[in-house]
C-alpha positions as CSV (number, residue, x, y, z in Angstrom):
1,M,92.4,81.0,122.7
2,K,96.1,80.4,123.4
3,K,96.1,77.8,120.7
4,K,94.7,80.2,118.2
5,I,97.3,82.8,119.1
6,A,100.1,80.2,118.8
7,K,98.8,79.1,115.4
8,A,98.6,82.7,114.2
9,K,102.2,83.4,115.4
10,N,103.4,80.2,113.8
11,F,101.7,81.1,110.5
12,A,103.2,84.6,110.6
13,L,106.7,83.2,111.2
14,R,106.4,80.7,108.3
15,H,105.1,83.3,105.9
16,E,106.8,86.4,107.2
17,K,108.3,87.4,103.8
18,K,105.1,86.9,101.9
19,I,103.2,89.0,104.5
20,R,105.8,91.8,104.3
21,Y,105.5,91.6,100.5
22,L,101.8,92.1,100.7
23,F,102.1,95.1,102.9
24,V,104.8,96.8,100.9
25,G,103.0,95.8,97.7
26,A,99.8,97.3,99.0
27,W,101.6,100.5,100.0
28,N,103.3,100.7,96.6
29,T,100.1,100.0,94.7
30,L,98.3,102.8,96.5
31,F,101.3,105.1,96.2
32,G,101.6,104.5,92.4
33,Y,97.8,104.6,91.9
34,F,97.4,107.9,93.8
35,C,100.3,109.4,91.9
36,F,98.5,108.5,88.7
37,V,95.2,109.9,90.0
38,F,96.8,113.1,91.3
39,L,98.6,113.7,88.1
40,Y,95.5,112.9,86.0
41,H,93.5,115.4,87.9
42,S,96.3,118.0,87.9
43,G,95.1,119.8,84.7
44,D,93.3,119.5,81.4
45,W,96.5,118.7,79.6
46,M,97.2,115.6,81.8
47,R,93.6,114.4,81.4
48,R,93.9,114.6,77.6
49,H,97.3,112.9,77.7
50,Y,96.7,110.5,80.6
51,L,99.5,108.2,79.4
52,F,102.0,110.9,80.5
53,A,100.5,110.7,84.0
54,L,101.0,106.9,83.8
55,L,104.6,107.4,82.8
56,I,105.5,109.8,85.6
57,S,103.7,107.7,88.2
58,Q,105.7,104.7,86.9
59,F,109.0,106.4,87.6
60,L,107.9,107.4,91.1
61,G,106.4,104.0,91.8
62,I,109.6,102.1,90.8
63,A,111.8,104.1,93.1
64,N,109.3,103.7,96.0
65,A,108.9,100.0,95.4
66,Y,112.5,99.1,95.0
67,L,113.4,100.7,98.3
68,G,110.5,99.0,100.1
69,Y,111.1,95.5,98.6
70,K,114.9,95.6,99.1
71,H,114.9,96.9,102.7
72,F,111.7,95.6,104.2
73,V,110.8,92.4,102.2
74,F,113.8,90.7,100.9
75,K,116.3,92.4,103.1
76,T,119.2,91.8,100.8
77,K,122.6,93.2,101.3
78,G,124.6,94.9,98.6
79,G,123.9,94.1,94.9
80,Y,122.2,97.4,94.5
81,L,122.8,97.9,90.8
82,R,122.2,94.3,89.8
83,E,119.0,94.2,91.8
84,Y,117.8,97.6,90.7
85,F,118.3,96.9,87.0
86,R,116.5,93.5,87.4
87,F,113.8,95.1,89.4
88,S,113.3,98.1,87.2
89,G,113.3,95.8,84.1
90,V,110.4,93.9,85.5
91,Y,108.6,97.1,86.3
92,W,109.1,98.5,82.8
93,A,107.9,95.2,81.2
94,I,104.8,95.4,83.3
95,F,104.5,99.1,82.4
96,V,104.6,98.3,78.7
97,F,101.7,95.9,79.2
98,N,99.9,98.6,81.2
99,F,100.7,101.2,78.6
100,F,98.9,99.3,75.9
101,A,96.2,97.7,78.1
102,L,95.0,101.0,79.6
103,P,94.1,102.8,76.3
104,F,92.6,99.5,75.0
105,L,90.2,99.4,78.0
106,V,89.5,103.1,77.7
107,H,88.6,102.9,74.0
108,K,86.9,99.5,73.9
109,T,84.8,99.9,77.0
110,S,82.9,102.7,78.7
111,L,85.5,102.9,81.5
112,G,87.3,106.2,82.0
113,P,91.1,106.1,82.5
114,V,91.0,106.1,86.3
115,L,88.5,103.2,86.5
116,A,90.3,101.3,83.8
117,Q,93.6,101.6,85.7
118,T,91.7,100.2,88.8
119,V,90.7,97.1,86.7
120,L,94.3,96.6,85.6
121,L,95.7,96.8,89.2
122,P,95.2,93.2,90.2
123,I,96.7,91.9,87.0
124,T,99.9,94.0,87.4
125,V,100.2,93.2,91.1
126,I,100.1,89.4,90.5
127,L,102.6,89.7,87.6
128,S,104.9,91.8,89.8
129,Y,104.8,89.4,92.7
130,V,105.6,86.3,90.6
131,V,108.5,87.8,88.7
132,H,110.1,89.8,91.6
133,N,109.9,86.7,93.8
134,R,111.6,84.5,91.2
135,F,113.9,86.9,89.5
136,S,114.5,90.4,90.8
137,F,115.8,89.6,94.3
138,K,117.0,86.1,93.6
139,A,120.6,85.4,94.8
140,A,123.2,85.6,92.1
């Protein structure tokens, strides 16, 4: 039992940043998704124009994610503007993908906007991880 605990601690130490990234990413994914769902269900206008719900939830998600990744995952000092612009650029690029993929899924399948957004989540999470890890918080 002690060996298993020691192995788990060693694993956690070796992969600490990745583990923190997963937790913050999971939180941010839920935060952004529930912002979208809340806005979508906030009225008939938002349901008819669900891409506005997506846009607003994107702004909220970027702010939430940047703070989480900067302070809890990458723990970088300074460089706020450089990192924020890189970070938000990545998020906006992923947003553009999502902006076109969401209506495509809605109109080409029988999925509603909420379920279609659920299908797109894993794709956007993987894209986000790869690019933030290699670009957004990379040392100058």
